C-alpha positions as CSV (number, residue, x, y, z in Angstrom):
1,X,-16.5,-10.8,-53.6
2,X,-17.6,-14.5,-52.8
3,X,-20.5,-15.7,-54.8
4,X,-23.7,-16.3,-52.9
5,X,-27.2,-17.4,-53.6
6,X,-30.5,-17.7,-51.8
7,X,-31.3,-21.3,-50.8
8,X,-34.7,-22.4,-51.6
9,X,-35.7,-22.3,-47.9
10,X,-34.8,-18.7,-47.7
11,X,-31.2,-19.1,-46.3
12,X,-28.0,-17.9,-48.0
13,X,-25.7,-20.5,-49.6
14,X,-22.1,-19.6,-50.8
15,X,-19.7,-21.4,-52.8
16,X,-17.8,-22.1,-49.6
17,X,-20.9,-24.0,-48.3
18,X,-20.8,-26.2,-51.4
19,X,-16.8,-26.6,-51.2
20,X,-17.5,-27.8,-47.5
21,X,-20.3,-30.3,-48.7
22,X,-18.0,-31.7,-51.2
23,X,-15.0,-31.9,-48.9
24,X,-16.8,-33.4,-45.7
25,X,-18.1,-37.1,-46.1
26,X,-20.3,-36.7,-43.1
27,X,-22.2,-34.0,-44.9
28,X,-21.8,-35.1,-48.6
29,X,-24.7,-37.3,-49.9
30,X,-23.7,-40.7,-50.4
31,X,-25.6,-41.2,-53.7
32,X,-24.5,-38.8,-56.2
33,X,-25.4,-38.7,-59.9
34,X,-23.9,-36.5,-63.1
35,X,-26.1,-34.4,-64.9
36,X,-26.4,-37.2,-67.4
37,X,-27.8,-39.5,-64.6
38,X,-24.6,-41.8,-64.2
39,X,-23.9,-42.8,-60.6
40,X,-20.8,-41.2,-59.0
41,X,-18.8,-42.7,-56.1
42,X,-16.3,-40.2,-54.4
43,X,-13.1,-42.0,-53.8
44,X,-11.2,-39.0,-52.9
45,X,-12.6,-35.5,-52.9
46,X,-9.2,-34.1,-53.6
47,X,-6.9,-31.8,-51.5
48,X,-8.6,-28.3,-50.7
49,X,-6.5,-25.7,-52.5
50,X,-6.0,-22.3,-51.1
51,X,-4.3,-21.1,-54.2
52,X,-5.4,-19.8,-57.5
53,X,-6.8,-22.3,-59.7
54,X,-9.3,-25.3,-59.2
55,X,-10.9,-25.6,-55.7
56,X,-9.5,-29.2,-55.2
57,X,-6.7,-30.9,-56.6
58,X,-5.9,-34.8,-57.2
59,X,-9.5,-35.9,-56.7
60,X,-10.6,-39.3,-57.6
61,X,-14.2,-40.5,-58.6
62,X,-15.7,-43.4,-60.2
63,X,-18.4,-42.9,-62.6
64,X,-21.2,-45.1,-64.3
65,X,-21.9,-48.9,-64.0
66,X,-18.4,-49.7,-65.2
67,X,-17.0,-47.5,-62.5
68,X,-14.6,-45.8,-64.8
69,X,-12.2,-43.8,-62.6
70,X,-11.6,-40.0,-63.2
71,X,-8.5,-38.5,-61.6
72,X,-8.0,-34.8,-61.7
73,X,-9.2,-31.4,-60.3
74,X,-12.6,-30.4,-59.1
75,X,-14.0,-26.9,-59.5
76,X,-17.0,-25.7,-57.4
77,X,-19.6,-23.2,-58.6
78,X,-23.1,-22.0,-57.5
79,X,-24.3,-22.1,-61.2
80,X,-22.8,-24.1,-64.2
81,X,-22.6,-20.8,-66.2
82,X,-20.1,-19.4,-63.7
83,X,-17.4,-21.7,-65.4
84,X,-17.5,-19.2,-68.4
85,X,-18.2,-16.3,-66.3
86,X,-15.1,-16.7,-64.6
87,X,-13.1,-17.5,-67.7
88,X,-11.9,-21.0,-66.7
89,X,-12.6,-22.4,-70.2
90,X,-9.7,-20.2,-71.6
91,X,-7.4,-20.7,-68.5
92,X,-4.7,-23.6,-68.5
93,X,-4.9,-23.8,-64.9
94,X,-8.1,-25.6,-65.3
95,X,-7.2,-28.1,-68.0
96,X,-7.1,-31.0,-65.5
97,X,-10.6,-30.6,-64.0
98,X,-12.5,-33.7,-64.2
99,X,-15.6,-32.8,-62.1
100,X,-17.6,-29.8,-62.1
101,X,-19.6,-29.4,-58.9
102,X,-22.5,-26.9,-59.0
103,X,-25.4,-25.9,-56.5
104,X,-27.9,-25.1,-59.2
105,X,-28.9,-26.7,-62.5
106,X,-28.2,-25.7,-66.1
107,X,-26.4,-26.9,-69.3
108,X,-22.8,-28.0,-69.2
109,X,-20.3,-25.3,-70.2
110,X,-19.1,-26.1,-73.5
111,X,-15.7,-25.3,-72.6
112,X,-15.4,-27.8,-70.0
113,X,-12.4,-30.2,-70.4
114,X,-13.1,-33.2,-72.5
115,X,-14.4,-36.0,-70.3
116,X,-15.4,-33.8,-67.2
117,X,-18.7,-34.5,-65.6
118,X,-21.0,-32.1,-63.9
119,X,-22.6,-32.8,-60.5
120,X,-25.5,-30.7,-59.5
121,X,-25.0,-31.0,-55.9
122,X,-27.8,-28.9,-54.9
123,X,-30.6,-31.0,-56.0
124,X,-29.2,-33.8,-53.5
125,X,-29.1,-31.4,-50.5
126,X,-32.4,-29.8,-50.9
127,X,-34.0,-33.5,-51.1
128,X,-32.8,-33.8,-47.5
129,X,-35.4,-32.0,-45.4
130,X,-33.2,-31.8,-42.3
131,X,-30.3,-30.0,-44.0
132,X,-29.7,-26.4,-43.6
133,X,-26.6,-24.4,-44.6
134,X,-26.6,-23.2,-40.8
135,X,-25.3,-26.7,-40.0
136,X,-22.1,-26.0,-41.7
137,X,-19.2,-24.2,-39.7
138,X,-17.6,-22.4,-42.5
139,X,-14.6,-21.3,-40.4
140,X,-13.6,-24.9,-39.7
141,X,-12.6,-25.8,-43.2
142,X,-10.4,-26.9,-44.5
143,X,-8.0,-27.3,-41.5
144,X,-10.1,-27.1,-38.4
145,X,-12.7,-29.8,-39.1
146,X,-12.1,-32.1,-36.2
147,X,-14.2,-34.9,-35.4
148,X,-15.2,-35.7,-31.8
149,X,-13.2,-38.9,-31.7
150,X,-9.5,-38.7,-31.2
151,X,-7.2,-38.9,-34.2
152,X,-5.2,-42.1,-34.7
153,X,-2.0,-40.3,-34.4
154,X,-3.0,-38.9,-31.0
155,X,-4.1,-42.5,-29.8
156,X,-0.4,-43.4,-30.3
157,X,1.3,-40.3,-29.1
158,X,-0.9,-39.4,-26.1
159,X,1.0,-41.8,-23.7
160,X,4.5,-41.1,-25.1
161,X,5.2,-37.5,-25.2
162,X,9.0,-38.1,-25.8
163,X,8.0,-39.8,-29.1
164,X,5.9,-36.8,-30.1
165,X,8.8,-34.6,-29.6
166,X,11.0,-36.9,-31.5
167,X,8.7,-37.0,-34.5
168,X,8.3,-33.2,-34.4
169,X,12.2,-32.8,-34.3
170,X,12.8,-35.2,-36.9
171,X,10.3,-33.7,-39.2
172,X,11.4,-30.1,-38.5
173,X,15.0,-31.0,-39.0
174,X,14.1,-32.6,-42.4
175,X,12.0,-29.7,-43.5
176,X,14.9,-27.2,-42.9
177,X,17.5,-29.7,-44.5
178,X,15.4,-29.9,-47.7
179,X,15.4,-26.0,-47.9
180,X,19.3,-26.1,-47.5
181,X,19.5,-28.6,-50.4
182,X,17.3,-26.3,-52.5
183,X,19.6,-23.2,-51.7
184,X,22.7,-25.4,-52.5
185,X,21.4,-26.1,-55.9
186,X,20.7,-22.5,-56.4
187,X,24.1,-21.4,-55.4
188,X,25.7,-24.0,-57.6
189,X,23.9,-22.4,-60.6
190,X,24.7,-18.9,-59.5
191,X,28.1,-19.1,-57.8
192,X,28.8,-15.6,-58.2
193,X,25.3,-14.2,-57.0
194,X,25.4,-15.2,-53.4
195,X,24.1,-12.1,-51.9
196,X,21.3,-11.6,-54.4
197,X,20.1,-15.1,-53.6
198,X,20.2,-14.5,-50.1
199,X,18.2,-11.2,-50.7
200,X,15.8,-13.1,-52.8
201,X,15.2,-15.7,-50.2
202,X,14.6,-13.2,-47.4
203,X,12.3,-11.0,-49.7
204,X,10.3,-14.3,-50.2
205,X,9.8,-14.7,-46.6
206,X,8.8,-11.2,-46.1
207,X,6.1,-11.6,-48.7
208,X,4.5,-14.3,-46.5
209,X,2.8,-17.1,-48.3
210,X,0.1,-15.0,-50.3
211,X,2.7,-12.3,-51.7
212,X,6.0,-14.4,-51.8
213,X,6.4,-14.7,-55.4
214,X,5.6,-11.1,-55.9
215,X,8.3,-10.2,-53.4
216,X,10.8,-12.4,-55.1
217,X,9.9,-10.7,-58.4
218,X,10.7,-7.4,-56.9
219,X,14.0,-8.6,-55.7
220,X,14.9,-9.4,-59.2
221,X,13.5,-6.1,-60.5
222,X,15.4,-4.1,-57.8
223,X,18.6,-6.2,-57.2
224,X,20.7,-6.2,-54.2
225,X,23.6,-4.4,-55.8
226,X,21.3,-1.5,-56.6
227,X,19.6,-1.5,-53.2
228,X,23.0,-1.1,-51.3
229,X,24.5,1.4,-53.8
230,X,21.8,3.9,-53.1
231,X,20.3,3.2,-49.7
232,X,18.4,6.4,-49.5
233,X,16.3,5.5,-52.5
234,X,15.9,1.9,-51.5
235,X,12.4,2.1,-50.3
236,X,11.2,4.3,-53.2
237,X,12.7,1.7,-55.7
238,X,11.0,-1.1,-53.9
239,X,7.8,0.6,-54.0
240,X,8.0,1.7,-57.4
241,X,8.4,-1.9,-58.5
242,X,5.7,-3.1,-56.3
243,X,3.1,-0.8,-58.4
244,X,3.3,-3.4,-61.0
245,X,2.4,-6.3,-58.8
246,X,-1.0,-8.0,-58.2
247,X,-1.3,-8.0,-54.3
248,X,-3.4,-10.5,-52.4
249,X,-4.4,-8.5,-49.2
250,X,-7.1,-10.7,-48.1
251,X,-6.9,-11.5,-44.4
252,X,-3.6,-9.4,-43.9
253,X,-3.3,-7.1,-40.9
254,X,-2.2,-3.5,-41.7
255,X,1.3,-4.2,-40.3
256,X,1.6,-7.0,-42.9
257,X,0.6,-5.0,-45.8
258,X,3.2,-5.2,-48.7
259,X,4.1,-1.6,-48.6
260,X,5.1,-2.0,-44.8
261,X,7.1,-5.2,-45.6
262,X,8.7,-3.5,-48.5
263,X,9.8,-0.5,-46.2
264,X,11.2,-3.1,-43.8
265,X,13.2,-4.8,-46.5
266,X,14.6,-1.3,-47.5
267,X,15.8,-0.7,-44.1
268,X,17.1,-4.4,-43.5
269,X,19.3,-4.3,-46.7
270,X,19.8,-0.7,-47.6
271,X,21.0,0.7,-44.3
272,X,22.0,-2.2,-42.0
273,X,24.8,-4.6,-42.3
274,X,23.0,-8.1,-42.8
275,X,26.2,-9.7,-43.2
276,X,26.9,-9.8,-39.5
277,X,24.3,-12.6,-39.2
278,X,24.5,-14.2,-42.7
279,X,28.2,-14.9,-42.4
280,X,28.2,-16.3,-38.8
281,X,28.9,-20.0,-37.9
282,X,27.7,-19.5,-34.5
283,X,24.1,-21.0,-34.1
284,X,24.1,-21.3,-30.3
285,X,20.9,-20.3,-28.5
286,X,22.5,-17.1,-27.4
287,X,23.6,-16.1,-30.9
288,X,20.1,-17.0,-32.4
289,X,18.4,-14.9,-29.9
290,X,20.9,-12.0,-31.0
291,X,19.8,-12.7,-34.6
292,X,16.2,-12.1,-33.6
293,X,17.0,-8.9,-31.8
294,X,19.0,-7.7,-34.9
295,X,16.2,-8.5,-37.4
296,X,13.3,-7.0,-35.3
297,X,15.2,-3.9,-34.1
298,X,13.7,-0.5,-35.1
299,X,10.5,-2.6,-35.9
300,X,12.0,-3.8,-39.0
301,X,9.8,-6.9,-38.5
302,X,8.3,-8.7,-35.6
303,X,10.1,-11.1,-33.6
304,X,7.9,-14.1,-34.8
305,X,8.7,-13.1,-38.4
306,X,12.4,-12.7,-37.6
307,X,12.3,-16.3,-36.2
308,X,10.7,-17.5,-39.3
309,X,13.4,-15.8,-41.7
310,X,16.1,-17.6,-39.5
311,X,14.3,-21.0,-39.9
312,X,13.6,-20.8,-43.5
313,X,16.6,-18.6,-44.6
314,X,19.4,-18.0,-42.5
315,X,20.0,-21.6,-41.3
316,X,19.3,-23.3,-44.3
317,X,21.9,-20.7,-46.1
318,X,24.5,-21.6,-43.4
319,X,24.0,-25.5,-43.9
320,X,24.2,-24.9,-47.6
321,X,27.5,-23.0,-47.3
322,X,28.9,-25.3,-44.7
323,X,29.0,-23.0,-41.9
324,X,26.9,-25.3,-39.7
325,X,26.8,-29.0,-40.2
326,X,23.1,-29.6,-39.4
327,X,19.8,-27.9,-37.9
328,X,20.2,-26.6,-34.5
329,X,18.4,-28.6,-32.0
330,X,16.7,-25.2,-30.6
331,X,15.6,-22.4,-32.9
332,X,13.7,-19.1,-31.9
333,X,10.0,-19.6,-31.9
334,X,7.9,-18.1,-34.8
335,X,4.2,-17.3,-34.6
336,X,1.8,-20.4,-34.6
337,X,-0.2,-20.4,-37.8
338,X,-3.8,-22.0,-37.9
339,X,-2.7,-25.1,-39.7
340,X,0.0,-25.4,-36.9
341,X,-2.5,-25.3,-34.3
342,X,-4.8,-27.6,-35.8
343,X,-2.1,-30.2,-36.6
344,X,-0.9,-30.0,-32.9
345,X,-4.6,-30.7,-31.9
346,X,-4.7,-33.7,-34.0
347,X,-1.4,-35.2,-32.9
348,X,-1.6,-34.3,-29.2
349,X,-5.2,-33.9,-28.4
350,X,-7.4,-30.7,-27.8
351,X,-6.2,-30.3,-24.1
352,X,-2.5,-30.6,-24.8
353,X,0.2,-27.9,-23.6
354,X,1.3,-26.0,-26.4
355,X,4.4,-25.1,-24.5
356,X,5.8,-28.7,-25.4
357,X,6.5,-27.3,-28.9
358,X,5.9,-23.5,-29.2
359,X,9.2,-22.3,-27.5
360,X,11.1,-24.2,-30.2
361,X,10.8,-23.5,-34.0
362,X,12.4,-26.7,-35.0
363,X,9.3,-28.4,-33.4
364,X,7.1,-25.8,-35.1
365,X,8.7,-26.5,-38.4
366,X,8.2,-30.1,-37.6
367,X,4.3,-29.3,-37.2
368,X,4.3,-27.5,-40.4
369,X,6.0,-30.6,-42.1
370,X,3.5,-33.0,-40.7
371,X,0.7,-30.8,-42.0
372,X,2.0,-30.5,-45.5
373,X,3.4,-34.2,-45.7
374,X,0.5,-35.8,-44.1
375,X,-2.5,-33.9,-43.0
376,X,-3.1,-32.4,-46.5
377,X,-3.0,-35.8,-48.1
378,X,-5.8,-37.2,-46.1
379,X,-9.3,-35.9,-45.1
380,X,-11.3,-35.2,-41.8
381,X,-11.5,-38.9,-41.1
382,X,-7.8,-39.4,-41.3
383,X,-8.2,-42.5,-43.4
384,X,-5.3,-43.8,-45.2
385,X,-2.7,-41.8,-43.2
386,X,0.7,-43.4,-43.5
387,X,2.0,-41.5,-40.3
388,X,0.1,-43.8,-38.0
389,X,1.6,-46.9,-39.4
390,X,5.2,-45.2,-39.0
391,X,4.3,-44.5,-35.4
392,X,3.2,-48.0,-34.5
393,X,6.6,-49.3,-35.9
394,X,8.4,-46.6,-34.1
395,X,10.5,-45.8,-37.1
396,X,11.8,-42.5,-38.2
397,X,9.4,-40.5,-40.3
398,X,11.8,-39.5,-43.0
């Protein structure tokens, strides 16, 4: 349940509002002070984290007249006392917090990491009579906050669509090649567990981002050999193991609930010959389309998820095992996530035609790589993005 409070003018304010204010330079007050009265300059608000742990990672602030530099994480709360209420003082994930940003006032928690400073952000916002929480479009953060002016990368790419495709193809190929290198290292450490490793990687993909680690853990609890030895009990075994997991169901559609995905895994590995696609050396467009049909048959998974499994598991495995020398130029398209769409808007403008990349998952993987390698490192103003300089020099990104 998200923390909420009543704004002094009668409007509701939530932690997400405070996160947006901290993140967005256009909203965040220029003059900030710690609870002890030291001036604060926000050099970098940090990377907005969507995982467990602090709200922002790798932030940089300068504090006091000597402008001492603090580098670390930022935690956001409505009240200073929420720090202890949420148990952060005894959670090692919060040991690198250097700034505790709160909306309301109160004494600093005694369990804050040594050297951390507290900023009562609400006092600076309420001092502005023109501010209202209604001004903040919460759905736009952290990815979709796009200023009206064009992005620097778009200014370079808008007149050169061939360069845009080259950038995405190179980035997508790099992303998949890195996955294959990781799988190669795993196989070298576990040379006699090839099928188990493959099973774990597919399970990881079926768990989606929020539950991937839990799915991988289930694959360890119910190993591949046990699953294929008793196919009639495969689903029951996976569901029993799942009862020990802490699931994240936030934002999941019913068809993507863990129980549904585990039932799909039971059918895929317990009753079907997955080897017919994991042992192939044919990665032509026709063969790749057949893989999608195989993985999505009988509603085991959607076509978009099947394409994601191919790009994230099947192709990297084939490269790692030497069954194909490189990433295919064309891969079946997966569903477009919000970060992918926003990155495409930034790079190619709001009015671009998604058809230029949506039909080839190598290019979609390229958008994911650009998002993670570049867009998450900079902020809404795109200051300091190294991608732009590389585009100007027409050099390869990676």
